[in-house]
C-alpha positions, 0 to 999 in steps of 0.5 A: 281465409275467411272461407276457412272461417266458415264464411259464406265463400260468395261473401268471401269472395265480395271480400278479396275483390275489397281485399283488392280496392283496397292494393288499387287504391295504394297502388293509385295514390303511388302514382298520382299524388306522389307521381311514381311509374304508374309500371314502378309502383304498381310493382312497390304495391305489388311487393309490399302485399307479398309480406300482408299476404303472407300474414293472412295465411298466417306465414303459410305457403299453402293454405288448404281449401279440402273439405269447406265450401265455395263458390262453385260448391253451390253449382253442384248443389244444383246437380252440376259435375265438378267440371261442369259447375266451374265451366257454369258459374265462372261463365256467370262471374264472368257475364256478371262482371262485364255486364257491371262494367259496361253498366258502370262506364256507361254513366257519368263518372264512367265516361269521365274514367273513359276520356281519362284514359283515352286523353288525359290532357283534354280531360283535365281541360274540360274539367275531370277529376283526372287524379281521381279517375287515375285512382277509381281505375285502378281500384276497379282492376285491382279488385278485378284482379283479386275476385280471379285471383279468388276464383282459381285458390277457391277452383284449384283447392288451395290458396299461392303464396306464390300462384300470382307470378308471372300473370302479369304476361298472360294477362298481356298473352290474351287481351292480344289475342283478343284486339288480334283476333276482333276489331272495331267491337262495342265496349262490352263485346271488347269485354268479352274478347278478353275473356276469349282471348284468355281461352284460346292462349289456354286453349293454345298452350294445353296443344303445345304441351299434347306435343309429348313435351318433357316438365323441364321443356314446360317454362322453354315452351309457354314463352315460346307461346308468349312470344306468338301471341305477342308478336301477333301485332306486327302481322297485322300492319298497314301494309303503307307502314310496312313499308309497301310499295303499292298503295292500298286506297288503290286497290279498292274496286 
């Protein structure tokens, strides 16, 4: 809607990030202050946001960005083709977000947030305000989600009220692929690997659709790919946890 009003694409994208921060604040308060379980708090916020988003879009199911300047138009002005502009700008934004997050997580507040995620009880015992850290974590994560939505809408050329349905499962699959393929990474490399996992997931999906899958079977094919991705960690358990009779340590030369 900011783009339709003629606002600079960069400022419009930052505004979307700000909207995500507010949504994360709501979820964080529901979870920490009202003691609503985190998953349920997220669902409640998402349900309420559907109506709010509809009002922001002036009760339209979708809003076209045809002929409007987007953040990818800026890259096209550098002489890049449409596809290359999306790749270059997307990579630059991903690197910027990862870089800022790495810097933040190495600060005192960032380390406190990481400690809260790892062990909230011990963090509280050491004087960390865990509720505040949880709220801040919700805000940052939801801000990044909103940023992703803004980029997706600008790439597609329209904003759709239902475009986010099912995205959480795709995100989980991307994370699990990255965790399975690349282990024991630093925090910066780990965040970059998540982007790689999302790309790999989309490539797998594209390969499946190349097998002459009927349009009516697209959802089933996507579900099967998700099952494989989510089941991958089960094939990387240590042998002694799988009930094997051999001692893993005895095989070391």
